[in-house]
C-alpha angles and dihedrals in degrees: 000000000000127000119214116258115226124215089248090056093049090048090052095048094048089049091049091053091050094047087070094052144326112277144182120248099257091049092050088049091052095049094048090044091054088065105024132043100237130133122250089240090057093065103052093066088048090055091048092050095049090048091050089050091053096247094116138033126208133217136165127236128185116249125173094341097314140075123266119197113230126197123210130187115244127215086257088053091050089054089049092050091051088054093048090052092051090049089046093051091052093045096047090048093051094046092048092050089054097042099045099033092090091063096056118095112214 
C-alpha cells in the first residue's frame, strides 16, 4: 500500500538531501527515489519552487565539457527544514498514536 506524498513532505526530503551536500538534479532525484516512489519529473518542479522561495540557490559547474546545475541549501532553507522536522515529529507521533492505539490493552 502506498500513502500519498504531499508537497511539504517532498520539500522536506529534498532539503534533507541537500543538507548533506550540494547536488545536481539527477543525483537528488536518485537519492529521493531510493526511498520514495516518485517520478523524476515530480522533483524538478520541487527544486524550482524551493529556489523561488529562497530555500535553495543554484550554480553551474563544468562536468565533462558541459555545465551541470547544482543546488545548495540556504540558511533560510535550513530554517525551513528545521520547521519541517518539528512538524513531522508531531505528525508522526499523532498518526502512530491513532494507528497503534487499538492494539493496546488498558
